[in-house]
C-alpha positions as CSV (number, residue, x, y, z in Angstrom):
1,M,-14.9,0.2,-23.5
2,E,-15.3,3.3,-21.4
3,N,-17.3,1.6,-18.7
4,D,-14.6,-1.0,-18.3
5,R,-11.9,1.6,-17.5
6,I,-10.8,2.4,-14.0
7,K,-12.3,5.8,-13.0
8,V,-10.1,8.0,-10.8
9,L,-11.2,11.2,-9.1
10,I,-8.2,13.5,-8.2
11,G,-9.0,16.0,-5.5
12,D,-6.8,18.7,-6.9
13,D,-7.5,20.8,-10.0
14,T,-4.3,22.8,-10.1
15,A,-2.3,22.7,-13.4
16,N,1.0,21.7,-11.9
17,N,-0.4,18.8,-9.8
18,G,-3.9,17.4,-10.2
19,I,-4.3,18.1,-13.9
20,R,-0.7,16.8,-14.7
21,L,-1.4,13.7,-12.7
22,A,-4.7,13.1,-14.5
23,S,-3.0,13.5,-17.8
24,M,-0.4,10.9,-16.9
25,L,-3.0,8.4,-15.8
26,R,-5.1,8.9,-19.0
27,E,-2.0,8.2,-21.0
28,K,-1.8,4.8,-19.3
29,G,-5.5,4.0,-20.1
30,I,-7.1,5.1,-16.8
31,Y,-10.0,7.5,-16.9
32,A,-9.0,10.3,-14.6
33,Y,-10.6,13.6,-13.8
34,T,-10.1,16.4,-11.3
35,R,-12.1,18.4,-8.8
36,K,-11.1,21.2,-6.6
37,R,-9.5,20.5,-3.2
38,D,-12.7,21.0,-1.3
39,G,-14.4,18.5,1.0
40,K,-18.0,19.2,-0.2
41,A,-17.0,19.3,-3.8
42,L,-15.3,15.9,-3.5
43,F,-18.2,14.4,-1.5
44,D,-20.7,15.6,-4.2
45,S,-18.6,14.3,-7.0
46,I,-18.1,10.9,-5.4
47,L,-21.8,10.4,-5.0
48,K,-22.6,11.7,-8.5
49,D,-19.8,10.1,-10.5
50,S,-19.1,6.9,-8.5
51,P,-15.3,6.8,-9.1
52,D,-13.4,3.6,-8.4
53,V,-10.5,5.4,-6.7
54,V,-10.1,8.8,-5.1
55,I,-6.7,10.4,-4.8
56,S,-6.9,13.1,-2.2
57,D,-4.7,15.3,-0.1
58,L,-4.8,14.7,3.6
59,S,-6.2,18.1,4.4
60,F,-8.6,20.5,2.6
61,P,-9.4,24.2,3.4
62,D,-12.8,23.1,4.8
63,S,-12.2,19.6,6.0
64,D,-9.8,16.6,5.7
65,A,-9.6,13.2,4.1
66,I,-10.6,11.3,7.2
67,I,-13.8,13.2,7.6
68,L,-14.5,12.8,3.9
69,M,-14.0,9.0,4.1
70,K,-16.3,8.7,7.1
71,E,-19.0,10.7,5.3
72,I,-18.7,8.6,2.2
73,Q,-18.9,5.4,4.1
74,K,-22.2,6.5,5.6
75,A,-23.6,7.8,2.3
76,S,-22.5,5.2,-0.2
77,K,-23.1,1.5,-0.5
78,E,-20.0,1.0,-2.6
79,P,-17.5,3.7,-1.5
80,P,-14.3,4.1,-3.6
81,A,-10.8,3.2,-2.6
82,F,-9.0,6.2,-1.1
83,I,-5.3,6.9,-1.7
84,V,-4.4,9.7,0.7
85,V,-1.3,11.9,0.0
86,S,0.5,14.1,2.6
87,D,3.3,16.6,2.3
88,I,4.9,15.0,5.4
89,Y,5.3,11.5,6.6
90,N,4.1,10.8,10.2
91,S,3.5,7.3,11.4
92,F,0.6,8.4,13.7
93,I,-1.2,10.2,10.9
94,E,-0.6,7.2,8.6
95,R,-2.2,4.9,11.1
96,Q,-5.2,7.2,11.5
97,V,-5.7,7.4,7.8
98,I,-5.5,3.6,7.2
99,E,-7.6,2.8,10.2
100,N,-10.3,5.1,8.9
101,G,-10.6,3.4,5.6
102,A,-7.8,4.5,3.2
103,A,-6.3,1.9,1.0
104,Y,-2.9,3.6,0.9
105,F,-1.1,6.5,2.4
106,F,1.6,8.3,0.3
107,A,4.1,10.9,1.5
108,Q,5.3,13.5,-1.0
109,P,7.3,13.3,-3.2
110,Y,6.2,9.9,-4.7
111,D,6.8,8.0,-7.8
112,T,3.9,8.5,-10.3
113,N,4.6,5.1,-11.8
114,E,4.3,3.6,-8.4
115,L,1.0,5.4,-7.9
116,E,-0.4,4.1,-11.1
117,K,0.3,0.5,-10.0
118,I,-1.4,1.2,-6.6
119,V,-4.4,2.7,-8.4
120,R,-4.7,-0.5,-10.5
121,G,-4.2,-2.6,-7.5
122,V,-7.0,-1.1,-5.4
123,A,-9.6,-0.5,-8.2
124,H,-12.3,-3.0,-8.7
125,K,-10.5,-5.4,-6.4
126,K,-12.4,-8.7,-6.5
127,V,-10.9,-10.8,-3.7
128,S,-12.2,-13.3,-1.2
129,K,-12.6,-12.5,2.5
130,Q,-9.7,-14.8,3.2
131,S,-7.5,-12.9,0.8
132,N,-8.4,-9.6,2.4
133,D,-7.7,-11.1,5.8
134,V,-4.3,-12.3,4.8
135,E,-3.4,-9.0,3.2
136,M,-4.4,-7.2,6.3
137,M,-2.3,-9.6,8.4
138,V,0.8,-9.1,6.3
139,T,0.3,-5.3,6.3
140,D,-0.1,-5.2,10.1
141,V,3.0,-7.3,10.6
142,I,5.4,-5.3,8.5
143,R,4.0,-2.0,9.8
144,N,4.3,-3.2,13.4
145,L,7.9,-4.2,12.8
146,G,8.6,-0.6,11.7
147,V,8.7,-0.7,7.9
148,P,7.4,2.7,6.7
149,A,4.7,2.5,4.1
150,H,6.0,5.4,1.9
151,I,9.2,3.6,0.7
152,K,9.4,1.2,-2.3
153,G,10.8,-1.6,-0.1
154,Y,7.5,-1.7,1.9
155,H,5.5,-2.5,-1.2
156,Y,8.1,-5.0,-2.5
157,L,8.3,-6.7,0.9
158,R,4.5,-6.9,1.2
159,C,4.2,-8.4,-2.3
160,A,7.0,-10.9,-1.6
161,I,5.5,-12.2,1.6
162,L,1.9,-12.3,0.3
163,N,2.9,-14.4,-2.7
164,S,5.3,-16.6,-0.7
165,I,2.3,-17.5,1.5
166,R,0.3,-18.4,-1.5
167,D,3.1,-20.2,-3.3
168,F,5.9,-21.3,-0.9
169,T,8.0,-22.6,-3.9
170,L,9.0,-19.0,-4.6
171,M,11.1,-19.2,-1.4
172,E,13.2,-22.1,-2.8
173,C,15.3,-19.6,-4.7
174,V,14.8,-16.0,-3.7
175,T,17.2,-14.5,-6.2
176,K,16.0,-16.5,-9.2
177,Q,12.3,-16.8,-8.4
178,L,11.0,-14.4,-5.8
179,Y,12.8,-11.2,-6.8
180,P,11.9,-11.6,-10.5
181,F,8.3,-12.3,-9.6
182,V,8.0,-9.1,-7.5
183,A,10.0,-7.2,-10.2
184,R,7.4,-8.2,-12.8
185,Q,4.6,-6.9,-10.7
186,Y,6.2,-3.5,-10.4
187,N,7.9,-3.3,-13.8
188,T,11.3,-3.0,-12.3
189,T,14.4,-5.1,-12.0
190,S,15.3,-7.9,-9.5
191,S,18.4,-6.0,-8.3
192,R,16.2,-3.0,-7.4
193,V,13.8,-5.2,-5.6
194,E,16.6,-6.7,-3.6
195,R,18.1,-3.4,-2.6
196,A,14.8,-1.8,-1.7
197,I,13.8,-4.7,0.5
198,R,17.2,-4.7,2.2
199,H,16.8,-0.9,2.8
200,A,13.3,-1.5,4.3
201,I,14.6,-4.1,6.7
202,E,17.5,-1.8,7.7
203,I,15.1,0.9,8.6
204,A,12.9,-1.4,10.6
205,W,15.9,-2.8,12.4
206,D,17.4,0.6,13.2
207,R,14.2,2.6,13.9
208,G,11.4,0.1,14.3
209,N,9.6,-1.5,17.1
210,S,12.3,-3.3,19.1
211,E,9.8,-5.3,21.2
212,E,7.9,-6.5,18.1
213,I,11.2,-7.4,16.4
214,S,12.3,-9.3,19.5
215,N,9.0,-11.2,19.6
216,Y,9.3,-12.2,15.9
217,F,13.0,-12.9,15.6
218,G,14.0,-13.9,19.1
219,Y,16.7,-11.3,19.6
220,R,17.1,-7.6,20.2
221,A,17.0,-5.2,17.3
222,D,20.1,-3.3,18.7
223,N,22.2,-6.4,17.9
224,Y,23.4,-5.3,14.5
225,R,25.1,-8.7,13.7
226,C,21.8,-10.5,14.1
227,R,19.9,-8.4,11.5
228,P,18.3,-10.9,9.2
229,T,19.0,-11.1,5.5
230,N,16.2,-10.5,3.0
231,S,15.6,-14.2,2.6
232,E,15.6,-14.8,6.4
233,F,13.2,-11.9,7.0
234,I,10.7,-13.0,4.4
235,A,11.0,-16.7,5.2
236,L,10.4,-16.2,8.9
237,I,7.3,-14.0,8.5
238,T,6.0,-16.3,5.7
239,D,6.5,-19.4,7.9
240,K,4.7,-17.9,10.9
241,M,1.8,-16.6,8.9
242,R,1.3,-19.9,7.0
243,L,1.3,-21.7,10.4
244,Q,-1.3,-19.3,11.7
245,L,-3.5,-19.8,8.6
246,K,-3.0,-23.6,8.8
247,N,-4.1,-23.7,12.4
248,A,-7.1,-21.6,11.5
249,G,-7.9,-24.1,8.7
250,E,-7.5,-21.5,6.0
251,I,-4.8,-23.2,4.0
């Protein structure tokens, strides 16, 4: 039924971008429509059409996505989930966007198949407060360690840790259980999941927050030989977070 479909507003009505993206989402069963890249036009459309998800550029000729999100939060009782897209990746900008209410921040170019999965993930999300808290905790940890949000390994790593917290048996055999589980969520292969997570850990180790890494892993990030394997990285974060949740009486 039409009312059961995810409704996505794309803040770009150009043929080579917004219209093309809307067409791709419609082919996958998502109701998508476009409006011009204008803060007022998007504001009016959100209040009138009540989309579940808004895909928006970071900046508009008359405003920007952060201002729009703040205005919608004040004007709407049920604001949509925002996915904000930028031509450049900047960790400060990403943090500002997320802290002001965006569900995801993407840097161009991005994988449209990945975007579809994110749209489905944030639309109509019916989760408990505990689930939200755990997701935010995991997100904060991997971001603080220095894993950039625009790479695939970030999403695979986040998924792996979240589901290992919920079901620790996945960690009993990472290769045969955890990687295939994550791969199914993203319609990819276990080997690609393994490589992407390894790449994400390498970036965090080489360019991340050395103090945060030291606090978590007990040794300096500049010690290359001590860089953890995928399994060690996921297991340590999972163990620490399960302990925090257990002490708080939440698991």
